[in-house]
BALUM-324627 format. One record per residue (C-alpha): chain; x, y, z. Coordinates in nm, 3 decimals, decimal comma. Last residue first. Layout:
REM BALUM-324627
  cadena     east    north       up
       A        X        Y        Z
...
END
This chain:
REM BALUM-324627
  cadena     east    north       up
       A    2,834   -8,854    4,999
       A    2,524   -9,066    5,035
       A    2,380   -9,011    5,370
       A    2,399   -9,149    5,729
       A    2,758   -9,230    5,767
       A    2,939   -8,890    5,716
       A    3,057   -8,838    6,064
       A    2,809   -8,553    6,126
       A    2,544   -8,734    5,933
       A    2,555   -9,018    6,169
       A    2,566   -8,775    6,474
       A    2,236   -8,629    6,354
       A    2,282   -8,255    6,397
       A    2,076   -8,078    6,689
       A    1,707   -7,954    6,686
       A    1,492   -7,651    6,694
       A    1,127   -7,666    6,676
       A    0,906   -7,608    6,372
       A    0,567   -7,483    6,457
       A    0,598   -7,148    6,258
       A    0,612   -7,329    5,924
       A    0,249   -7,423    5,977
       A    0,115   -7,087    6,065
       A    0,020   -6,956    5,714
       A   -0,174   -6,645    5,749
       A   -0,070   -6,514    6,083
       A    0,280   -6,603    6,070
       A    0,281   -6,471    5,717
       A    0,165   -6,135    5,850
       A    0,468   -6,157    6,134
       A    0,711   -6,230    5,861
       A    0,611   -5,964    5,632
       A    0,625   -5,717    5,928
       A    0,990   -5,841    6,016
       A    1,125   -5,835    5,661
       A    0,985   -5,485    5,586
       A    1,157   -5,377    5,918
       A    1,497   -5,510    5,798
       A    1,469   -5,381    5,470
       A    1,394   -5,039    5,601
       A    1,666   -5,050    5,858
       A    1,899   -5,114    5,574
       A    1,777   -4,865    5,342
       A    1,784   -4,596    5,635
       A    2,166   -4,712    5,720
       A    2,271   -4,667    5,355
       A    2,108   -4,339    5,338
       A    2,289   -4,195    5,641
       A    2,074   -4,080    5,934
       A    1,893   -3,757    6,035
       A    1,562   -3,886    5,875
       A    1,768   -3,927    5,545
       A    2,040   -3,711    5,544
       A    2,261   -3,624    5,228
       A    2,650   -3,706    5,185
       A    2,564   -3,897    4,847
       A    2,816   -4,184    4,904
       A    2,736   -4,186    5,281
       A    2,985   -4,094    5,529
       A    2,843   -3,737    5,589
       A    2,517   -3,884    5,673
       A    2,641   -4,009    6,016
       A    2,456   -4,333    6,120
       A    2,636   -4,511    5,851
       A    2,965   -4,543    6,067
       A    2,783   -4,659    6,378
       A    2,586   -4,899    6,188
       A    2,891   -5,032    5,990
       A    3,108   -5,053    6,325
       A    2,839   -5,292    6,472
       A    2,808   -5,513    6,156
       A    3,204   -5,524    6,166
       A    3,178   -5,654    6,527
       A    2,933   -5,884    6,422
       A    3,144   -6,023    6,128
       A    3,430   -6,074    6,367
       A    3,225   -6,251    6,616
       A    3,079   -6,483    6,334
       A    3,420   -6,545    6,227
       A    3,523   -6,649    6,554
       A    3,216   -6,856    6,607
       A    3,269   -7,027    6,272
       A    3,631   -7,105    6,378
       A    3,537   -7,228    6,734
       A    3,272   -7,454    6,677
       A    3,267   -7,657    6,359
       A    3,622   -7,618    6,224
       A    3,803   -7,583    6,561
       A    3,606   -7,829    6,800
       A    3,520   -8,064    6,519
       A    3,909   -8,107    6,444
       A    4,004   -8,127    6,816
       A    3,781   -8,419    6,839
       A    3,463   -8,524    6,998
       A    3,401   -8,210    7,214
       A    3,226   -8,015    6,934
       A    2,956   -8,302    6,887
       A    2,675   -8,213    7,088
       A    2,680   -7,866    6,978
       A    2,654   -7,929    6,596
       A    2,351   -7,714    6,555
       A    2,470   -7,447    6,779
       A    2,833   -7,430    6,644
       A    2,726   -7,412    6,276
       A    2,429   -7,163    6,378
       A    2,679   -6,915    6,521
       A    2,855   -6,911    6,189
       A    2,519   -6,896    5,963
       A    2,413   -6,596    6,182
       A    2,755   -6,416    6,102
       A    2,698   -6,482    5,738
       A    2,332   -6,366    5,751
       A    2,405   -6,045    5,937
       A    2,733   -5,932    5,797
       A    2,575   -5,953    5,435
       A    2,262   -5,797    5,542
       A    2,454   -5,495    5,694
       A    2,725   -5,496    5,426
       A    2,460   -5,451    5,135
       A    2,361   -5,109    5,262
       A    2,664   -4,988    5,074
       A    2,472   -5,111    4,747
       A    2,160   -4,910    4,845
       A    2,401   -4,594    4,875
       A    2,541   -4,650    4,541
       A    2,183   -4,654    4,393
       A    2,093   -4,333    4,611
       A    2,410   -4,167    4,429
       A    2,266   -4,220    4,092
       A    1,941   -4,031    4,178
       A    1,585   -4,074    4,261
       A    1,497   -4,211    3,928
       A    1,805   -4,456    3,959
       A    1,633   -4,595    4,291
       A    1,322   -4,674    4,103
       A    1,479   -4,833    3,798
       A    1,699   -5,051    4,010
       A    1,436   -5,155    4,268
       A    1,194   -5,249    3,980
       A    1,455   -5,435    3,814
       A    1,542   -5,637    4,111
       A    1,179   -5,698    4,206
       A    1,127   -5,847    3,841
       A    1,441   -6,057    3,860
       A    1,387   -6,221    4,204
       A    1,030   -6,286    4,088
       A    1,152   -6,445    3,768
       A    1,369   -6,664    3,977
       A    1,122   -6,748    4,226
       A    0,880   -6,865    3,938
       A    1,124   -7,063    3,739
       A    1,258   -7,275    4,020
       A    1,452   -7,504    3,796
       A    1,382   -7,861    3,636
       A    1,414   -7,731    3,278
       A    1,093   -7,891    3,158
       A    0,877   -7,935    3,461
       A    0,944   -7,572    3,563
       A    0,964   -7,603    3,944
       A    0,718   -7,404    4,161
       A    0,820   -7,326    4,499
       A    0,739   -6,963    4,476
       A    0,391   -7,053    4,418
       A    0,339   -7,210    4,766
       A    0,327   -6,861    4,939
       A    0,639   -6,812    5,180
       A    0,746   -7,001    5,502
       A    0,554   -7,319    5,397
       A    0,852   -7,529    5,388
       A    0,830   -7,571    5,028
       A    0,796   -7,198    4,989
       A    1,100   -7,114    5,188
       A    1,344   -7,364    5,001
       A    1,218   -7,203    4,674
       A    1,275   -6,864    4,813
       A    1,635   -6,960    4,904
       A    1,672   -7,097    4,557
       A    1,579   -6,786    4,401
       A    1,778   -6,545    4,616
       A    2,101   -6,766    4,621
       A    2,063   -6,823    4,210
       A    2,003   -6,447    4,118
       A    2,362   -6,365    4,223
       A    2,490   -6,629    3,959
       A    2,352   -6,440    3,664
       A    2,440   -6,086    3,730
       A    2,774   -6,214    3,881
       A    2,844   -6,330    3,528
       A    2,763   -6,007    3,358
       A    2,990   -5,818    3,636
       A    3,267   -6,014    3,581
       A    3,248   -6,026    3,194
       A    3,233   -5,617    3,193
       A    3,503   -5,607    3,432
       A    3,730   -5,804    3,240
       A    3,602   -5,654    2,906
       A    3,725   -5,323    3,026
       A    4,056   -5,470    3,118
       A    4,110   -5,597    2,758
       A    3,962   -5,295    2,607
       A    4,269   -5,106    2,732
       A    4,472   -5,289    2,462
       A    4,570   -4,953    2,285
       A    4,745   -4,861    2,590
       A    4,765   -5,137    2,853
       A    4,874   -4,970    3,167
       A    4,765   -4,619    3,123
       A    4,456   -4,687    2,926
       A    4,333   -4,961    3,161
       A    4,386   -4,732    3,454
       A    4,103   -4,497    3,401
       A    3,858   -4,787    3,329
       A    3,992   -4,982    3,623
       A    3,915   -4,675    3,843
       A    3,589   -4,684    3,694
       A    3,451   -4,929    3,966
       A    3,470   -4,651    4,243
       A    3,513   -4,313    4,066
       A    3,532   -4,141    4,420
       A    3,867   -4,317    4,486
       A    4,019   -4,116    4,216
       A    4,268   -3,887    4,416
       A    4,304   -4,183    4,655
       A    4,439   -4,400    4,362
       A    4,658   -4,126    4,220
       A    4,821   -4,070    4,555
       A    4,866   -4,439    4,651
       A    5,078   -4,540    4,346
       A    4,945   -4,645    4,003
       A    5,174   -4,926    3,924
       A    5,246   -5,069    4,251
       A    4,912   -5,038    4,401
       A    4,744   -5,183    4,066
       A    4,973   -5,467    4,068
       A    4,970   -5,553    4,450
       A    4,596   -5,547    4,444
       A    4,587   -5,777    4,119
       A    4,811   -6,023    4,316
       A    4,626   -5,980    4,638
       A    4,290   -5,999    4,499
       A    4,348   -6,317    4,279
       A    4,529   -6,499    4,560
       A    4,236   -6,450    4,820
       A    3,968   -6,504    4,547
       A    4,142   -6,846    4,500
       A    4,101   -6,925    4,875
       A    3,737   -6,788    4,904
       A    3,645   -7,010    4,610
       A    3,813   -7,332    4,760
       A    3,589   -7,288    5,066
       A    3,272   -7,269    4,857
       A    3,339   -7,547    4,623
       A    3,429   -7,778    4,925
       A    3,071   -7,705    5,053
       A    2,927   -7,749    4,731
       A    3,137   -8,088    4,671
       A    3,069   -8,247    5,005
       A    2,710   -8,373    5,077
       A    2,584   -8,297    4,714
       A    2,834   -8,545    4,551
       A    2,721   -8,418    4,204
       A    2,548   -8,066    4,220
       A    2,197   -8,013    4,167
       A    2,062   -8,019    4,541
       A    2,379   -7,837    4,645
       A    2,313   -7,533    4,430
       A    2,282   -7,295    4,715
       A    2,630   -7,407    4,800
       A    2,775   -7,287    4,492
       A    2,632   -6,958    4,540
       A    2,806   -6,925    4,875
       A    3,100   -6,731    4,721
       A    2,883   -6,420    4,696
       A    3,078   -6,187    4,932
       A    3,432   -6,143    4,905
       A    3,469   -5,811    4,790
       A    3,195   -5,683    5,048
       A    3,435   -5,815    5,336
       A    3,715   -5,598    5,210
       A    3,492   -5,297    5,219
       A    3,423   -5,351    5,586
       A    3,783   -5,411    5,642
       A    3,887   -5,076    5,502
       A    3,650   -4,883    5,748
       A    3,783   -5,086    6,017
       A    4,155   -5,016    5,924
       A    4,089   -4,636    5,880
       A    3,942   -4,640    6,213
       A    4,253   -4,729    6,386
       A    4,541   -4,925    6,238
       A    4,770   -4,820    5,941
       A    4,984   -5,116    5,920
       A    4,749   -5,379    6,094
       A    4,678   -5,568    5,760
       A    5,057   -5,644    5,705
       A    5,053   -5,763    5,357
       A    5,224   -5,434    5,220
       A    5,541   -5,531    5,425
       A    5,649   -5,774    5,132
       A    5,714   -5,472    4,930
       A    5,618   -5,369    4,588
       A    5,825   -5,091    4,440
       A    5,588   -4,789    4,391
       A    5,490   -4,616    4,056
       A    5,421   -4,249    4,017
       A    5,223   -4,273    3,685
       A    5,304   -4,338    3,316
       A    5,510   -4,653    3,384
       A    5,794   -4,757    3,180
       A    6,041   -4,836    3,494
       A    6,102   -5,181    3,377
       A    5,995   -5,302    3,723
       A    5,691   -5,112    3,720
       A    5,623   -5,173    3,364
       A    5,646   -5,587    3,413
       A    5,418   -5,527    3,715
       A    5,144   -5,350    3,523
       A    5,192   -5,600    3,236
       A    5,143   -5,904    3,453
       A    4,857   -5,750    3,649
       A    4,673   -5,675    3,337
       A    4,708   -5,993    3,177
       A    4,609   -6,180    3,485
       A    4,289   -5,969    3,492
       A    4,211   -6,063    3,123
       A    4,264   -6,411    3,149
       A    4,073   -6,444    3,488
       A    3,772   -6,253    3,334
       A    3,771   -6,463    3,018
       A    3,805   -6,782    3,190
       A    3,523   -6,700    3,459
       A    3,297   -6,588    3,154
       A    3,334   -6,908    2,955
       A    3,284   -7,148    3,257
       A    2,984   -6,909    3,357
       A    2,791   -6,972    3,021
       A    2,858   -7,355    3,084
       A    2,733   -7,338    3,429
       A    2,422   -7,159    3,339
       A    2,346   -7,422    3,073
       A    2,383   -7,705    3,340
       A    2,159   -7,504    3,582
       A    1,896   -7,500    3,320
       A    1,654   -7,291    3,122
       A    1,569   -7,081    3,421
       A    1,909   -6,947    3,502
       A    1,946   -6,865    3,122
       A    1,612   -6,665    3,131
       A    1,735   -6,448    3,440
       A    2,052   -6,396    3,245
       A    1,846   -6,258    2,941
       A    1,581   -6,047    3,160
       A    1,862   -5,894    3,361
       A    2,041   -5,797    3,012
       A    1,726   -5,634    2,873
       A    1,683   -5,430    3,204
       A    2,062   -5,322    3,176
       A    2,005   -5,232    2,787
       A    1,715   -4,999    2,905
       A    1,925   -4,831    3,158
       A    2,203   -4,757    2,939
       A    1,970   -4,632    2,652
       A    1,778   -4,426    2,894
       A    2,068   -4,279    3,085
       A    2,279   -4,172    2,786
       A    2,614   -4,136    2,930
       A    2,712   -4,497    2,856
       A    2,579   -4,458    2,500
       A    2,822   -4,186    2,437
       A    3,132   -4,413    2,541
       A    3,045   -4,648    2,255
       A    3,415   -4,740    2,198
       A    3,342   -5,122    2,196
       A    3,526   -5,157    2,540
       A    3,338   -4,850    2,674
       A    3,006   -5,048    2,560
       A    3,089   -5,332    2,725
       A    3,196   -5,146    3,053
       A    2,881   -4,984    3,070
       A    2,657   -5,281    3,020
       A    2,839   -5,500    3,258
       A    2,816   -5,206    3,506
       A    2,451   -5,171    3,479
       A    2,401   -5,540    3,513
       A    2,583   -5,534    3,844
       A    2,387   -5,223    3,958
       A    2,051   -5,413    3,878
       A    2,143   -5,737    4,041
       A    2,279   -5,564    4,383
       A    1,974   -5,464    4,581
       A    1,753   -5,763    4,481
       A    2,020   -6,035    4,535
       A    2,101   -5,885    4,883
       A    1,717   -5,906    4,964
       A    1,696   -6,271    4,912
       A    1,989   -6,349    5,143
       A    1,837   -6,102    5,421
       A    1,484   -6,263    5,395
       A    1,637   -6,626    5,420
       A    1,829   -6,521    5,752
       A    1,519   -6,356    5,878
       A    1,301   -6,665    5,831
       A    1,549   -6,891    5,988
       A    1,588   -6,650    6,320
       A    1,191   -6,685    6,339
       A    1,168   -7,063    6,258
       A    1,399   -7,200    6,497
       A    1,734   -7,204    6,635
       A    1,937   -7,493    6,481
       A    1,668   -7,631    6,215
       A    1,549   -7,296    6,116
       A    1,906   -7,160    6,096
       A    1,999   -7,450    5,864
       A    1,719   -7,422    5,640
       A    1,729   -7,014    5,591
       A    2,119   -7,048    5,603
       A    2,121   -7,285    5,304
       A    1,788   -7,267    5,097
       A    1,917   -7,513    4,849
       A    1,907   -7,782    5,138
       A    2,184   -8,051    5,165
       A    2,169   -8,090    5,554
       A    2,447   -8,266    5,738
       A    2,716   -8,194    5,510
       A    2,572   -7,851    5,409
       A    2,613   -7,739    5,757
       A    2,975   -7,863    5,785
       A    3,078   -7,689    5,441
       A    2,865   -7,375    5,523
       A    3,039   -7,328    5,850
       A    3,384   -7,385    5,703
       A    3,293   -7,099    5,469
       A    3,226   -6,879    5,761
       A    3,584   -6,953    5,891
       A    3,731   -6,879    5,527
       A    3,525   -6,540    5,517
       A    3,617   -6,441    5,839
       A    3,996   -6,449    5,755
       A    3,974   -6,330    5,398
       A    3,917   -5,981    5,532
       A    4,271   -5,965    5,672
       A    4,407   -6,079    5,356
       A    4,243   -5,803    5,165
       A    4,328   -5,562    5,434
       A    4,716   -5,680    5,383
       A    4,680   -5,600    4,999
       A    4,565   -5,251    5,080
       A    4,847   -5,160    5,314
       A    5,002   -4,931    5,043
       A    4,756   -4,667    5,160
       A    4,526   -4,764    5,457
       A    4,208   -4,523    5,384
       A    4,247   -4,397    5,028
       A    4,407   -4,732    4,936
       A    4,079   -4,888    5,033
       A    3,855   -4,636    4,875
       A    4,052   -4,699    4,546
       A    4,078   -5,058    4,550
       A    3,705   -5,108    4,639
       A    3,484   -5,097    4,303
       A    3,784   -5,219    4,089
       A    3,835   -5,519    4,307
       A    3,459   -5,602    4,320
       A    3,409   -5,573    3,960
       A    3,716   -5,794    3,859
       A    3,621   -6,048    4,118
       A    3,238   -6,082    4,042
       A    3,183   -6,244    4,388
       A    2,927   -6,488    4,215
       A    3,173   -6,559    3,942
       A    3,389   -6,747    4,197
       A    3,108   -6,960    4,343
       A    2,974   -7,021    3,996
       A    3,329   -7,152    3,891
       A    3,347   -7,380    4,209
       A    2,993   -7,515    4,122
       A    3,117   -7,618    3,788
       A    3,446   -7,740    3,891
       A    3,246   -7,971    4,146
       A    2,989   -8,097    3,888
       A    2,671   -7,995    3,736
       A    2,326   -8,108    3,659
       A    2,354   -8,419    3,936
       A    2,021   -8,368    4,048
       A    1,740   -8,151    3,848
       A    1,514   -7,975    4,094
       A    1,208   -8,142    4,176
       A    1,215   -8,076    4,548
       A    1,421   -8,404    4,624
       A    1,410   -8,630    4,304
       A    1,149   -8,827    4,201
       A    0,827   -8,962    4,399
       A    0,713   -8,843    4,740
       A    0,718   -8,494    4,636
       A    0,880   -8,263    4,898
       A    0,747   -8,095    5,174
       A    0,763   -8,386    5,410
       A    1,112   -8,435    5,290
       A    1,204   -8,120    5,430
       A    1,049   -8,149    5,757
       A    1,204   -8,492    5,823
       A    1,545   -8,442    5,679
       A    1,786   -8,373    5,984
       A    1,609   -8,643    6,178
END
């Protein structure tokens, strides 16, 4: 039952949807999930602002932010187990709650890629130039933006050429990134204990893991930033139709991605806070991801290029992997007739969704160039709007898991906790953060630029604009292509829930 609609939209001969089956394995999927979060870039971008809000309790906030991510990862695992569709949230929500909610979930995933790809590529270019001593090129907007656009085109081509090639590139990038980050953390902690640091170091304490240390609105703001650094791990699940053991491996890769990220973030978070101290990080919080550029010279001396390279490879890897969820979601929507059919085209030679991939890249480039013309602050404000879309589709997925499996929640304690209560709790936490985000973004003073758009903060205006655009487009498509909108919600097949109905 779970496959009727999808199978009807797929070619009767050959593999499902024409994507290349068994192109990558579990480890490759895990690496792609990790790289999609851009660990070094994400941590660099939020560590200063988080410390400014909660002080030494920043590592605790990273632990607290991990909780809803793990619970939603459980939802992705159990939903993928019964429906291996590269559209993930779009497909699952459509099955559980109908086409309207499903379409909006797919729209949110696609637009997160559009908003962030340009910024990631910009950071990758900037830090690579800094690592090679080309600081003047970083300050030249024309040169930097031209290189950024070129990088997006190159990484998009890698995505189109093949998932297996993408995985090989990602394996190299994650290795370089992790080695650089660990080297930075080890040297920083060594210098703290050896009392050879150049800043006001603080001895690490286990009490830093207390996420409720500061309390109040500061904790809420820090948790919102914490959710951002974990976002992206589900790219592994978007590749479900191209991964070996598709019913289990992609979901498992998503879960393990969040766990590995937790260890990485807490370790490096401890090192940064201990070495730099809260005053330094707070004073430089406005530098966002460039805090690592500042600390690189302090900690590593002449080896500062190691840290700069870590951030560059992190953003470079994420530039590529962030395209995956958006392009695969567009493919899934097209073959279900929720988008024009051309978005479902598969390259015969490479067996990848070439049209949707290039469209995502083209729109991302246009967004990056146009927003940069407005101002650099507008680009950062558009990234802040990401938290609204992320919280929305993650929460929607958590609710969907419980709804789709509702007839099986009382079959065992395991099902009740991991398929029902856990995902619903994660969704509830994210809805709370979503509401807090809207409240916070409604005040223009809280935006990066500090300006007012229509009496609201620019990030909220961007978020509302994207939502309204999605609703209008959805209504138009409903009138033009009504086939998709006739789908009706269902429940999970018991054989699939218990792993009996499909090859694992």
